C-alpha positions in Angstrom: 35.4 1.4 -3.4 36.7 -0.1 -0.1 39.8 1.4 1.5 43.0 -0.6 1.1 44.7 -1.4 4.3 48.1 -3.0 4.6 47.9 -6.7 5.7 50.9 -8.3 7.4 51.6 -11.9 8.0 52.2 -13.4 11.4 55.9 -13.8 10.5 56.2 -10.2 9.5 54.5 -9.0 12.7 56.6 -11.3 14.9 59.8 -9.9 13.3 58.6 -6.3 13.7 57.7 -6.8 17.4 60.7 -9.0 18.1 58.5 -11.8 19.4 58.3 -15.5 18.6 55.7 -16.5 16.1 54.2 -18.8 18.7 53.5 -15.9 20.9 51.3 -14.3 18.3 49.6 -17.7 17.7 48.8 -18.0 21.4 47.5 -14.4 21.6 45.3 -15.1 18.6 43.9 -18.3 20.2 43.3 -16.5 23.6 41.8 -13.4 22.0 44.5 -11.1 23.2 47.1 -9.2 21.3 46.4 -7.3 18.0 43.2 -8.3 16.3 43.8 -10.9 13.6 41.8 -12.0 10.6 41.7 -15.2 8.7 42.1 -15.2 4.9 41.4 -18.7 4.0 43.8 -20.8 6.1 46.1 -17.8 6.6 46.2 -15.4 9.5 46.8 -11.7 8.7 46.8 -8.5 10.7 45.6 -5.1 9.5 48.4 -2.6 10.1 45.9 -0.1 11.6 44.8 -2.7 14.1 48.4 -3.4 15.1 49.1 0.4 15.6 45.9 0.7 17.6 46.9 -2.2 19.8 50.4 -0.8 20.4 48.9 2.5 21.4 46.6 0.8 23.9 49.6 -1.1 25.3 51.6 2.1 25.8 48.6 3.8 27.5 48.1 0.7 29.8 51.7 0.8 30.9 51.5 4.5 31.8 48.4 4.0 34.0 
């Protein structure tokens, strides 16, 4: 059985990060930001990918 991972919408993630939705859309288009997946016509983010990306950002700032 596949593991169940929490998927969040672009709106939910933008709210959590305190960013405009358009910023997440641009990051997705450019291939930057947290890894996104398409479910039909909808963009979703795996919470584990978001956490990993946030960890990478904090490590990059410290370097």
